[in-house]
N, CA, C and O atoms as a Maestro MAE file, in Angstrom:
{
 s_m_m2io_version
 :::
 2.0.0
}

f_m_ct {
 s_m_title
 :::
 protein
 m_atom[312] {
  # First column is atom index #
  i_m_mmod_type
  r_m_x_coord
  r_m_y_coord
  r_m_z_coord
  i_m_residue_number
  s_m_chain_name
  s_m_pdb_residue_name
  s_m_pdb_atom_name
  i_m_atomic_number
  :::
  1 25 -1.958 -1.054 -16.609 1 A "MET " " N  " 7
  2 3 -0.961 -0.532 -15.801 1 A "MET " " CA " 6
  3 2 -1.076 -0.833 -14.435 1 A "MET " " C  " 6
  4 15 -0.065 -1.126 -13.796 1 A "MET " " O  " 8
  5 25 -2.446 -0.789 -13.785 2 A "ILE " " N  " 7
  6 3 -2.739 -1.025 -12.583 2 A "ILE " " CA " 6
  7 2 -3.254 -2.431 -12.145 2 A "ILE " " C  " 6
  8 15 -3.849 -2.628 -11.085 2 A "ILE " " O  " 8
  9 25 -2.977 -3.338 -13.027 3 A "GLU " " N  " 7
  10 3 -3.416 -4.653 -12.676 3 A "GLU " " CA " 6
  11 2 -2.833 -5.352 -11.326 3 A "GLU " " C  " 6
  12 15 -3.422 -6.286 -10.781 3 A "GLU " " O  " 8
  13 25 -1.863 -4.912 -10.945 4 A "TYR " " N  " 7
  14 3 -1.252 -5.301 -9.621 4 A "TYR " " CA " 6
  15 2 -2.311 -4.943 -8.477 4 A "TYR " " C  " 6
  16 15 -2.305 -5.534 -7.397 4 A "TYR " " O  " 8
  17 25 -3.175 -3.983 -8.779 5 A "ILE " " N  " 7
  18 3 -4.099 -3.722 -7.567 5 A "ILE " " CA " 6
  19 2 -4.820 -5.281 -7.278 5 A "ILE " " C  " 6
  20 15 -4.907 -5.670 -6.113 5 A "ILE " " O  " 8
  21 25 -5.196 -5.918 -8.122 6 A "MET " " N  " 7
  22 3 -5.892 -7.303 -7.909 6 A "MET " " CA " 6
  23 2 -5.233 -7.950 -6.839 6 A "MET " " C  " 6
  24 15 -5.869 -8.689 -6.088 6 A "MET " " O  " 8
  25 25 -4.038 -7.750 -6.694 7 A "ASP " " N  " 7
  26 3 -3.296 -8.451 -5.388 7 A "ASP " " CA " 6
  27 2 -3.749 -7.976 -4.192 7 A "ASP " " C  " 6
  28 15 -3.574 -8.676 -3.195 7 A "ASP " " O  " 8
  29 25 -4.367 -6.789 -4.084 8 A "LEU " " N  " 7
  30 3 -4.346 -6.204 -2.766 8 A "LEU " " CA " 6
  31 2 -5.347 -7.033 -1.753 8 A "LEU " " C  " 6
  32 15 -5.228 -6.912 -0.534 8 A "LEU " " O  " 8
  33 25 -6.287 -7.837 -2.319 9 A "LYS " " N  " 7
  34 3 -6.885 -8.821 -1.622 9 A "LYS " " CA " 6
  35 2 -5.910 -9.784 -0.771 9 A "LYS " " C  " 6
  36 15 -5.959 -9.994 0.441 9 A "LYS " " O  " 8
  37 25 -5.086 -10.271 -1.639 10 A "THR " " N  " 7
  38 3 -4.077 -11.159 -1.180 10 A "THR " " CA " 6
  39 2 -3.395 -10.563 0.171 10 A "THR " " C  " 6
  40 15 -3.268 -11.196 1.218 10 A "THR " " O  " 8
  41 25 -3.003 -9.298 -0.043 11 A "LEU " " N  " 7
  42 3 -2.131 -8.541 0.795 11 A "LEU " " CA " 6
  43 2 -3.005 -8.445 2.204 11 A "LEU " " C  " 6
  44 15 -2.531 -8.626 3.325 11 A "LEU " " O  " 8
  45 25 -4.220 -8.159 1.934 12 A "MET " " N  " 7
  46 3 -5.107 -7.591 3.316 12 A "MET " " CA " 6
  47 2 -5.431 -8.991 3.943 12 A "MET " " C  " 6
  48 15 -5.690 -9.067 5.144 12 A "MET " " O  " 8
  49 25 -5.418 -10.207 3.057 13 A "GLU " " N  " 7
  50 3 -5.655 -11.341 3.846 13 A "GLU " " CA " 6
  51 2 -4.482 -12.091 4.676 13 A "GLU " " C  " 6
  52 15 -4.653 -12.848 5.632 13 A "GLU " " O  " 8
  53 25 -3.166 -11.680 4.050 14 A "ASN " " N  " 7
  54 3 -1.965 -12.132 4.573 14 A "ASN " " CA " 6
  55 2 -1.202 -10.755 4.887 14 A "ASN " " C  " 6
  56 15 -0.544 -10.103 4.076 14 A "ASN " " O  " 8
  57 25 -1.441 -10.437 6.310 15 A "PRO " " N  " 7
  58 3 -0.496 -9.261 6.511 15 A "PRO " " CA " 6
  59 2 0.825 -9.308 6.891 15 A "PRO " " C  " 6
  60 15 1.549 -8.329 7.067 15 A "PRO " " O  " 8
  61 25 1.189 -10.712 7.041 16 A "GLY " " N  " 7
  62 3 2.600 -11.130 7.519 16 A "GLY " " CA " 6
  63 2 3.457 -11.354 6.468 16 A "GLY " " C  " 6
  64 15 4.563 -11.858 6.664 16 A "GLY " " O  " 8
  65 25 2.960 -10.943 5.051 17 A "LEU " " N  " 7
  66 3 3.978 -11.055 3.957 17 A "LEU " " CA " 6
  67 2 5.389 -10.579 4.349 17 A "LEU " " C  " 6
  68 15 5.432 -9.718 5.228 17 A "LEU " " O  " 8
  69 25 6.401 -10.960 3.891 18 A "LYS " " N  " 7
  70 3 7.715 -10.386 3.912 18 A "LYS " " CA " 6
  71 2 8.526 -10.277 2.632 18 A "LYS " " C  " 6
  72 15 8.219 -10.850 1.587 18 A "LYS " " O  " 8
  73 25 9.398 -9.635 2.769 19 A "CYS " " N  " 7
  74 3 10.459 -9.482 1.502 19 A "CYS " " CA " 6
  75 2 11.127 -10.846 1.381 19 A "CYS " " C  " 6
  76 15 11.720 -11.363 2.327 19 A "CYS " " O  " 8
  77 25 11.006 -11.414 0.166 20 A "THR " " N  " 7
  78 3 11.686 -12.703 -0.038 20 A "THR " " CA " 6
  79 2 13.064 -12.652 -0.508 20 A "THR " " C  " 6
  80 15 13.502 -13.643 -1.092 20 A "THR " " O  " 8
  81 25 13.866 -11.552 -0.319 21 A "ALA " " N  " 7
  82 3 15.140 -11.217 -0.752 21 A "ALA " " CA " 6
  83 2 16.010 -12.087 0.319 21 A "ALA " " C  " 6
  84 15 15.805 -12.094 1.532 21 A "ALA " " O  " 8
  85 25 17.010 -12.809 -0.360 22 A "ALA " " N  " 7
  86 3 17.721 -13.634 0.548 22 A "ALA " " CA " 6
  87 2 19.388 -13.062 0.449 22 A "ALA " " C  " 6
  88 15 20.293 -13.379 1.221 22 A "ALA " " O  " 8
  89 25 19.466 -12.318 -0.499 23 A "ARG " " N  " 7
  90 3 20.918 -11.906 -0.679 23 A "ARG " " CA " 6
  91 2 20.902 -10.571 -1.594 23 A "ARG " " C  " 6
  92 15 20.041 -10.401 -2.457 23 A "ARG " " O  " 8
  93 25 21.760 -9.797 -1.372 24 A "VAL " " N  " 7
  94 3 21.779 -8.445 -1.908 24 A "VAL " " CA " 6
  95 2 21.697 -8.677 -3.452 24 A "VAL " " C  " 6
  96 15 21.083 -7.776 -4.024 24 A "VAL " " O  " 8
  97 25 22.103 -9.530 -4.147 25 A "GLU " " N  " 7
  98 3 22.086 -9.666 -5.571 25 A "GLU " " CA " 6
  99 2 20.523 -9.841 -5.954 25 A "GLU " " C  " 6
  100 15 20.226 -9.702 -7.140 25 A "GLU " " O  " 8
  101 25 19.629 -10.103 -5.124 26 A "ASP " " N  " 7
  102 3 18.323 -10.255 -5.524 26 A "ASP " " CA " 6
  103 2 17.702 -8.893 -5.931 26 A "ASP " " C  " 6
  104 15 16.754 -8.867 -6.716 26 A "ASP " " O  " 8
  105 25 18.205 -7.814 -5.430 27 A "PHE " " N  " 7
  106 3 17.853 -6.529 -5.686 27 A "PHE " " CA " 6
  107 2 18.456 -5.965 -7.098 27 A "PHE " " C  " 6
  108 15 18.142 -4.843 -7.496 27 A "PHE " " O  " 8
  109 25 19.276 -6.754 -7.777 28 A "LYS " " N  " 7
  110 3 19.803 -6.383 -9.083 28 A "LYS " " CA " 6
  111 2 18.881 -7.100 -10.131 28 A "LYS " " C  " 6
  112 15 19.045 -6.883 -11.332 28 A "LYS " " O  " 8
  113 25 17.870 -7.991 -9.653 29 A "ASP " " N  " 7
  114 3 16.986 -8.700 -10.655 29 A "ASP " " CA " 6
  115 2 15.932 -7.700 -10.982 29 A "ASP " " C  " 6
  116 15 15.392 -7.139 -10.029 29 A "ASP " " O  " 8
  117 25 15.523 -7.363 -12.323 30 A "GLU " " N  " 7
  118 3 14.611 -6.649 -12.330 30 A "GLU " " CA " 6
  119 2 13.126 -7.190 -12.185 30 A "GLU " " C  " 6
  120 15 12.230 -6.403 -11.878 30 A "GLU " " O  " 8
  121 25 12.898 -8.372 -12.380 31 A "LYS " " N  " 7
  122 3 11.732 -8.864 -11.998 31 A "LYS " " CA " 6
  123 2 11.510 -8.841 -10.652 31 A "LYS " " C  " 6
  124 15 10.389 -8.490 -10.286 31 A "LYS " " O  " 8
  125 25 12.413 -9.168 -9.746 32 A "PHE " " N  " 7
  126 3 12.363 -9.020 -8.285 32 A "PHE " " CA " 6
  127 2 11.965 -7.673 -8.032 32 A "PHE " " C  " 6
  128 15 10.923 -7.472 -7.409 32 A "PHE " " O  " 8
  129 25 12.691 -6.691 -8.453 33 A "LEU " " N  " 7
  130 3 12.441 -5.136 -8.064 33 A "LEU " " CA " 6
  131 2 10.989 -4.873 -8.395 33 A "LEU " " C  " 6
  132 15 10.317 -4.210 -7.604 33 A "LEU " " O  " 8
  133 25 10.478 -5.329 -9.471 34 A "LEU " " N  " 7
  134 3 9.220 -5.118 -9.989 34 A "LEU " " CA " 6
  135 2 8.206 -5.423 -9.078 34 A "LEU " " C  " 6
  136 15 7.307 -4.643 -8.763 34 A "LEU " " O  " 8
  137 25 8.374 -6.719 -8.597 35 A "GLU " " N  " 7
  138 3 7.545 -7.292 -7.443 35 A "GLU " " CA " 6
  139 2 7.595 -6.628 -6.178 35 A "GLU " " C  " 6
  140 15 6.594 -6.387 -5.503 35 A "GLU " " O  " 8
  141 25 8.847 -6.314 -5.840 36 A "PHE " " N  " 7
  142 3 9.153 -5.515 -4.810 36 A "PHE " " CA " 6
  143 2 8.472 -4.248 -4.605 36 A "PHE " " C  " 6
  144 15 7.956 -3.949 -3.528 36 A "PHE " " O  " 8
  145 25 8.469 -3.341 -5.859 37 A "LEU " " N  " 7
  146 3 7.611 -2.181 -6.017 37 A "LEU " " CA " 6
  147 2 6.271 -2.359 -5.859 37 A "LEU " " C  " 6
  148 15 5.592 -1.523 -5.264 37 A "LEU " " O  " 8
  149 25 5.780 -3.431 -6.359 38 A "LYS " " N  " 7
  150 3 4.361 -3.912 -6.518 38 A "LYS " " CA " 6
  151 2 3.823 -3.965 -5.060 38 A "LYS " " C  " 6
  152 15 2.859 -3.293 -4.694 38 A "LYS " " O  " 8
  153 25 4.427 -4.705 -4.360 39 A "TRP " " N  " 7
  154 3 4.031 -4.980 -2.885 39 A "TRP " " CA " 6
  155 2 4.092 -3.668 -2.158 39 A "TRP " " C  " 6
  156 15 3.177 -3.377 -1.387 39 A "TRP " " O  " 8
  157 25 5.118 -2.844 -2.350 40 A "ASN " " N  " 7
  158 3 5.295 -1.570 -1.554 40 A "ASN " " CA " 6
  159 2 4.250 -0.879 -1.762 40 A "ASN " " C  " 6
  160 15 3.689 -0.311 -0.825 40 A "ASN " " O  " 8
  161 25 3.813 -0.805 -2.991 41 A "ALA " " N  " 7
  162 3 2.723 0.159 -3.537 41 A "ALA " " CA " 6
  163 2 1.162 -0.382 -2.647 41 A "ALA " " C  " 6
  164 15 0.415 0.252 -1.901 41 A "ALA " " O  " 8
  165 25 1.123 -1.713 -3.100 42 A "LEU " " N  " 7
  166 3 -0.097 -2.441 -2.169 42 A "LEU " " CA " 6
  167 2 -0.316 -2.115 -0.715 42 A "LEU " " C  " 6
  168 15 -1.385 -1.953 -0.126 42 A "LEU " " O  " 8
  169 25 1.056 -2.045 -0.206 43 A "LEU " " N  " 7
  170 3 1.034 -1.681 1.340 43 A "LEU " " CA " 6
  171 2 0.444 -0.277 1.698 43 A "LEU " " C  " 6
  172 15 -0.415 -0.026 2.544 43 A "LEU " " O  " 8
  173 25 1.110 0.590 0.853 44 A "ARG " " N  " 7
  174 3 0.578 1.837 0.835 44 A "ARG " " CA " 6
  175 2 -0.993 2.188 0.539 44 A "ARG " " C  " 6
  176 15 -1.607 3.091 1.108 44 A "ARG " " O  " 8
  177 25 -1.435 1.472 -0.274 45 A "ILE " " N  " 7
  178 3 -2.667 1.705 -0.793 45 A "ILE " " CA " 6
  179 2 -3.716 0.965 0.292 45 A "ILE " " C  " 6
  180 15 -4.813 1.435 0.596 45 A "ILE " " O  " 8
  181 25 -3.192 -0.206 0.778 46 A "GLY " " N  " 7
  182 3 -3.892 -0.867 1.824 46 A "GLY " " CA " 6
  183 2 -4.068 0.030 3.053 46 A "GLY " " C  " 6
  184 15 -5.147 0.212 3.618 46 A "GLY " " O  " 8
  185 25 -2.914 0.562 3.400 47 A "PHE " " N  " 7
  186 3 -2.895 1.263 4.905 47 A "PHE " " CA " 6
  187 2 -4.091 2.616 4.605 47 A "PHE " " C  " 6
  188 15 -5.010 2.909 5.370 47 A "PHE " " O  " 8
  189 25 -3.806 3.215 3.447 48 A "CYS " " N  " 7
  190 3 -4.932 4.405 3.133 48 A "CYS " " CA " 6
  191 2 -6.262 3.865 3.310 48 A "CYS " " C  " 6
  192 15 -7.054 4.393 4.090 48 A "CYS " " O  " 8
  193 25 -6.577 2.738 2.559 49 A "LEU " " N  " 7
  194 3 -7.966 1.976 2.584 49 A "LEU " " CA " 6
  195 2 -8.413 1.948 4.033 49 A "LEU " " C  " 6
  196 15 -9.494 2.411 4.398 49 A "LEU " " O  " 8
  197 25 -7.591 1.424 4.783 50 A "LYS " " N  " 7
  198 3 -7.838 1.384 6.392 50 A "LYS " " CA " 6
  199 2 -8.209 2.615 6.962 50 A "LYS " " C  " 6
  200 15 -9.275 2.773 7.556 50 A "LYS " " O  " 8
  201 25 -7.346 3.508 6.798 51 A "LEU " " N  " 7
  202 3 -7.523 4.744 7.298 51 A "LEU " " CA " 6
  203 2 -8.897 5.356 7.119 51 A "LEU " " C  " 6
  204 15 -9.630 5.731 8.034 51 A "LEU " " O  " 8
  205 25 -9.183 5.415 5.647 52 A "PHE " " N  " 7
  206 3 -10.615 5.821 5.307 52 A "PHE " " CA " 6
  207 2 -11.742 5.128 5.738 52 A "PHE " " C  " 6
  208 15 -12.796 5.689 6.039 52 A "PHE " " O  " 8
  209 25 -11.536 3.812 5.782 53 A "SER " " N  " 7
  210 3 -12.574 3.027 6.365 53 A "SER " " CA " 6
  211 2 -12.768 2.875 7.990 53 A "SER " " C  " 6
  212 15 -13.743 2.308 8.484 53 A "SER " " O  " 8
  213 25 -11.730 3.446 8.729 54 A "ASP " " N  " 7
  214 3 -11.640 3.496 10.134 54 A "ASP " " CA " 6
  215 2 -12.952 4.171 10.637 54 A "ASP " " C  " 6
  216 15 -13.256 5.316 10.302 54 A "ASP " " O  " 8
  217 25 -13.755 3.350 11.508 55 A "PRO " " N  " 7
  218 3 -14.953 4.170 12.049 55 A "PRO " " CA " 6
  219 2 -14.595 5.335 13.055 55 A "PRO " " C  " 6
  220 15 -15.397 6.263 13.163 55 A "PRO " " O  " 8
  221 25 -13.649 5.333 13.657 56 A "LYS " " N  " 7
  222 3 -13.104 6.522 14.525 56 A "LYS " " CA " 6
  223 2 -12.804 7.772 13.634 56 A "LYS " " C  " 6
  224 15 -12.471 8.811 14.205 56 A "LYS " " O  " 8
  225 25 -12.896 7.741 12.325 57 A "TYR " " N  " 7
  226 3 -12.650 8.950 11.441 57 A "TYR " " CA " 6
  227 2 -14.027 9.374 10.622 57 A "TYR " " C  " 6
  228 15 -14.068 10.235 9.744 57 A "TYR " " O  " 8
  229 25 -14.974 8.707 11.022 58 A "ASN " " N  " 7
  230 3 -16.474 8.748 10.324 58 A "ASN " " CA " 6
  231 2 -16.984 10.194 10.494 58 A "ASN " " C  " 6
  232 15 -17.830 10.660 9.732 58 A "ASN " " O  " 8
  233 25 -16.442 10.893 11.519 59 A "LYS " " N  " 7
  234 3 -16.785 12.471 11.846 59 A "LYS " " CA " 6
  235 2 -16.392 13.197 10.794 59 A "LYS " " C  " 6
  236 15 -17.043 14.218 10.574 59 A "LYS " " O  " 8
  237 25 -15.223 12.858 9.866 60 A "PHE " " N  " 7
  238 3 -14.712 13.759 9.006 60 A "PHE " " CA " 6
  239 2 -15.329 13.546 7.554 60 A "PHE " " C  " 6
  240 15 -15.574 12.402 7.171 60 A "PHE " " O  " 8
  241 25 -15.565 14.587 6.794 61 A "SER " " N  " 7
  242 3 -16.088 14.088 5.469 61 A "SER " " CA " 6
  243 2 -14.914 13.936 4.541 61 A "SER " " C  " 6
  244 15 -13.774 14.357 4.740 61 A "SER " " O  " 8
  245 25 -15.409 13.200 3.384 62 A "LEU " " N  " 7
  246 3 -14.357 12.565 2.552 62 A "LEU " " CA " 6
  247 2 -13.304 14.019 2.128 62 A "LEU " " C  " 6
  248 15 -12.080 13.905 2.060 62 A "LEU " " O  " 8
  249 25 -13.919 15.140 1.911 63 A "TRP " " N  " 7
  250 3 -12.987 16.191 1.540 63 A "TRP " " CA " 6
  251 2 -11.918 16.526 2.886 63 A "TRP " " C  " 6
  252 15 -10.763 16.921 2.730 63 A "TRP " " O  " 8
  253 25 -12.419 16.335 3.920 64 A "GLU " " N  " 7
  254 3 -11.438 16.571 5.111 64 A "GLU " " CA " 6
  255 2 -10.323 15.542 5.026 64 A "GLU " " C  " 6
  256 15 -9.133 15.855 5.054 64 A "GLU " " O  " 8
  257 25 -10.823 14.156 4.910 65 A "LYS " " N  " 7
  258 3 -9.936 13.197 5.073 65 A "LYS " " CA " 6
  259 2 -8.867 13.178 3.867 65 A "LYS " " C  " 6
  260 15 -7.718 12.789 4.075 65 A "LYS " " O  " 8
  261 25 -9.335 13.654 2.474 66 A "PHE " " N  " 7
  262 3 -8.278 13.871 1.380 66 A "PHE " " CA " 6
  263 2 -7.310 14.926 1.870 66 A "PHE " " C  " 6
  264 15 -6.116 14.671 2.029 66 A "PHE " " O  " 8
  265 25 -7.937 16.332 2.151 67 A "ASN " " N  " 7
  266 3 -7.183 17.261 2.214 67 A "ASN " " CA " 6
  267 2 -6.682 17.903 3.628 67 A "ASN " " C  " 6
  268 15 -6.013 18.936 3.640 67 A "ASN " " O  " 8
  269 25 -7.066 17.192 4.855 68 A "GLN " " N  " 7
  270 3 -6.721 17.575 6.084 68 A "GLN " " CA " 6
  271 2 -6.062 16.409 6.848 68 A "GLN " " C  " 6
  272 15 -4.917 16.513 7.287 68 A "GLN " " O  " 8
  273 25 -6.719 15.428 6.979 69 A "GLN " " N  " 7
  274 3 -6.297 14.349 7.857 69 A "GLN " " CA " 6
  275 2 -5.372 13.427 7.363 69 A "GLN " " C  " 6
  276 15 -4.440 13.123 8.108 69 A "GLN " " O  " 8
  277 25 -5.451 12.874 6.147 70 A "PHE " " N  " 7
  278 3 -4.487 11.798 5.697 70 A "PHE " " CA " 6
  279 2 -3.924 12.398 4.316 70 A "PHE " " C  " 6
  280 15 -3.944 11.700 3.302 70 A "PHE " " O  " 8
  281 25 -3.413 13.736 4.302 71 A "GLN " " N  " 7
  282 3 -2.791 14.235 3.087 71 A "GLN " " CA " 6
  283 2 -1.555 13.537 3.106 71 A "GLN " " C  " 6
  284 15 -1.346 12.776 2.162 71 A "GLN " " O  " 8
  285 25 -0.694 13.644 3.996 72 A "SER " " N  " 7
  286 3 0.688 12.933 3.990 72 A "SER " " CA " 6
  287 2 0.561 11.388 3.581 72 A "SER " " C  " 6
  288 15 1.379 10.887 2.810 72 A "SER " " O  " 8
  289 25 -0.357 10.754 4.056 73 A "ASP " " N  " 7
  290 3 -0.504 9.270 3.796 73 A "ASP " " CA " 6
  291 2 -0.818 8.917 2.437 73 A "ASP " " C  " 6
  292 15 -0.338 7.920 1.899 73 A "ASP " " O  " 8
  293 25 -1.763 9.861 1.758 74 A "LEU " " N  " 7
  294 3 -1.942 9.955 0.321 74 A "LEU " " CA " 6
  295 2 -0.903 10.246 -0.360 74 A "LEU " " C  " 6
  296 15 -0.698 9.540 -1.348 74 A "LEU " " O  " 8
  297 25 -0.048 11.224 -0.094 75 A "VAL " " N  " 7
  298 3 1.192 11.615 -0.726 75 A "VAL " " CA " 6
  299 2 2.093 10.301 -0.914 75 A "VAL " " C  " 6
  300 15 2.529 9.972 -2.017 75 A "VAL " " O  " 8
  301 25 2.333 9.574 0.278 76 A "LYS " " N  " 7
  302 3 3.301 8.534 0.290 76 A "LYS " " CA " 6
  303 2 2.722 7.457 -0.672 76 A "LYS " " C  " 6
  304 15 3.431 6.853 -1.477 76 A "LYS " " O  " 8
  305 25 1.379 7.258 -0.534 77 A "MET " " N  " 7
  306 3 0.774 6.156 -1.424 77 A "MET " " CA " 6
  307 2 0.955 6.530 -2.959 77 A "MET " " C  " 6
  308 15 1.295 5.660 -3.761 77 A "MET " " O  " 8
  309 25 0.732 7.772 -3.330 78 A "ALA " " N  " 7
  310 3 0.943 8.157 -4.695 78 A "ALA " " CA " 6
  311 2 2.441 8.084 -5.224 78 A "ALA " " C  " 6
  312 15 2.702 8.398 -6.385 78 A "ALA " " O  " 8
  :::
 }
 m_bond[311] {
  # First column is bond index #
  i_m_from
  i_m_to
  i_m_order
  :::
  1 1 2 1
  2 2 3 1
  3 3 4 2
  4 3 5 1
  5 5 6 1
  6 6 7 1
  7 7 8 2
  8 7 9 1
  9 9 10 1
  10 10 11 1
  11 11 12 2
  12 11 13 1
  13 13 14 1
  14 14 15 1
  15 15 16 2
  16 15 17 1
  17 17 18 1
  18 18 19 1
  19 19 20 2
  20 19 21 1
  21 21 22 1
  22 22 23 1
  23 23 24 2
  24 23 25 1
  25 25 26 1
  26 26 27 1
  27 27 28 2
  28 27 29 1
  29 29 30 1
  30 30 31 1
  31 31 32 2
  32 31 33 1
  33 33 34 1
  34 34 35 1
  35 35 36 2
  36 35 37 1
  37 37 38 1
  38 38 39 1
  39 39 40 2
  40 39 41 1
  41 41 42 1
  42 42 43 1
  43 43 44 2
  44 43 45 1
  45 45 46 1
  46 46 47 1
  47 47 48 2
  48 47 49 1
  49 49 50 1
  50 50 51 1
  51 51 52 2
  52 51 53 1
  53 53 54 1
  54 54 55 1
  55 55 56 2
  56 55 57 1
  57 57 58 1
  58 58 59 1
  59 59 60 2
  60 59 61 1
  61 61 62 1
  62 62 63 1
  63 63 64 2
  64 63 65 1
  65 65 66 1
  66 66 67 1
  67 67 68 2
  68 67 69 1
  69 69 70 1
  70 70 71 1
  71 71 72 2
  72 71 73 1
  73 73 74 1
  74 74 75 1
  75 75 76 2
  76 75 77 1
  77 77 78 1
  78 78 79 1
  79 79 80 2
  80 79 81 1
  81 81 82 1
  82 82 83 1
  83 83 84 2
  84 83 85 1
  85 85 86 1
  86 86 87 1
  87 87 88 2
  88 87 89 1
  89 89 90 1
  90 90 91 1
  91 91 92 2
  92 91 93 1
  93 93 94 1
  94 94 95 1
  95 95 96 2
  96 95 97 1
  97 97 98 1
  98 98 99 1
  99 99 100 2
  100 99 101 1
  101 101 102 1
  102 102 103 1
  103 103 104 2
  104 103 105 1
  105 105 106 1
  106 106 107 1
  107 107 108 2
  108 107 109 1
  109 109 110 1
  110 110 111 1
  111 111 112 2
  112 111 113 1
  113 113 114 1
  114 114 115 1
  115 115 116 2
  116 115 117 1
  117 117 118 1
  118 118 119 1
  119 119 120 2
  120 119 121 1
  121 121 122 1
  122 122 123 1
  123 123 124 2
  124 123 125 1
  125 125 126 1
  126 126 127 1
  127 127 128 2
  128 127 129 1
  129 129 130 1
  130 130 131 1
  131 131 132 2
  132 131 133 1
  133 133 134 1
  134 134 135 1
  135 135 136 2
  136 135 137 1
  137 137 138 1
  138 138 139 1
  139 139 140 2
  140 139 141 1
  141 141 142 1
  142 142 143 1
  143 143 144 2
  144 143 145 1
  145 145 146 1
  146 146 147 1
  147 147 148 2
  148 147 149 1
  149 149 150 1
  150 150 151 1
  151 151 152 2
  152 151 153 1
  153 153 154 1
  154 154 155 1
  155 155 156 2
  156 155 157 1
  157 157 158 1
  158 158 159 1
  159 159 160 2
  160 159 161 1
  161 161 162 1
  162 162 163 1
  163 163 164 2
  164 163 165 1
  165 165 166 1
  166 166 167 1
  167 167 168 2
  168 167 169 1
  169 169 170 1
  170 170 171 1
  171 171 172 2
  172 171 173 1
  173 173 174 1
  174 174 175 1
  175 175 176 2
  176 175 177 1
  177 177 178 1
  178 178 179 1
  179 179 180 2
  180 179 181 1
  181 181 182 1
  182 182 183 1
  183 183 184 2
  184 183 185 1
  185 185 186 1
  186 186 187 1
  187 187 188 2
  188 187 189 1
  189 189 190 1
  190 190 191 1
  191 191 192 2
  192 191 193 1
  193 193 194 1
  194 194 195 1
  195 195 196 2
  196 195 197 1
  197 197 198 1
  198 198 199 1
  199 199 200 2
  200 199 201 1
  201 201 202 1
  202 202 203 1
  203 203 204 2
  204 203 205 1
  205 205 206 1
  206 206 207 1
  207 207 208 2
  208 207 209 1
  209 209 210 1
  210 210 211 1
  211 211 212 2
  212 211 213 1
  213 213 214 1
  214 214 215 1
  215 215 216 2
  216 215 217 1
  217 217 218 1
  218 218 219 1
  219 219 220 2
  220 219 221 1
  221 221 222 1
  222 222 223 1
  223 223 224 2
  224 223 225 1
  225 225 226 1
  226 226 227 1
  227 227 228 2
  228 227 229 1
  229 229 230 1
  230 230 231 1
  231 231 232 2
  232 231 233 1
  233 233 234 1
  234 234 235 1
  235 235 236 2
  236 235 237 1
  237 237 238 1
  238 238 239 1
  239 239 240 2
  240 239 241 1
  241 241 242 1
  242 242 243 1
  243 243 244 2
  244 243 245 1
  245 245 246 1
  246 246 247 1
  247 247 248 2
  248 247 249 1
  249 249 250 1
  250 250 251 1
  251 251 252 2
  252 251 253 1
  253 253 254 1
  254 254 255 1
  255 255 256 2
  256 255 257 1
  257 257 258 1
  258 258 259 1
  259 259 260 2
  260 259 261 1
  261 261 262 1
  262 262 263 1
  263 263 264 2
  264 263 265 1
  265 265 266 1
  266 266 267 1
  267 267 268 2
  268 267 269 1
  269 269 270 1
  270 270 271 1
  271 271 272 2
  272 271 273 1
  273 273 274 1
  274 274 275 1
  275 275 276 2
  276 275 277 1
  277 277 278 1
  278 278 279 1
  279 279 280 2
  280 279 281 1
  281 281 282 1
  282 282 283 1
  283 283 284 2
  284 283 285 1
  285 285 286 1
  286 286 287 1
  287 287 288 2
  288 287 289 1
  289 289 290 1
  290 290 291 1
  291 291 292 2
  292 291 293 1
  293 293 294 1
  294 294 295 1
  295 295 296 2
  296 295 297 1
  297 297 298 1
  298 298 299 1
  299 299 300 2
  300 299 301 1
  301 301 302 1
  302 302 303 1
  303 303 304 2
  304 303 305 1
  305 305 306 1
  306 306 307 1
  307 307 308 2
  308 307 309 1
  309 309 310 1
  310 310 311 1
  311 311 312 2
  :::
 }
}
């Protein structure tokens, strides 16, 4: 179910990836939508990983990061 997370490295190495939809009909294709949702999830996961590893937040404990600092970002990621 979470095999798509293996593509996170690809996303982190290519931050300029863009949606490949060329027309509205592309969003009617189930395979395209699944791919779109995968990359959206990976973007949110990657963003949270960057927040948690950012040195300027080292003063916060893991608990504080989860429950106070980045709570809304984690909800968006989930």
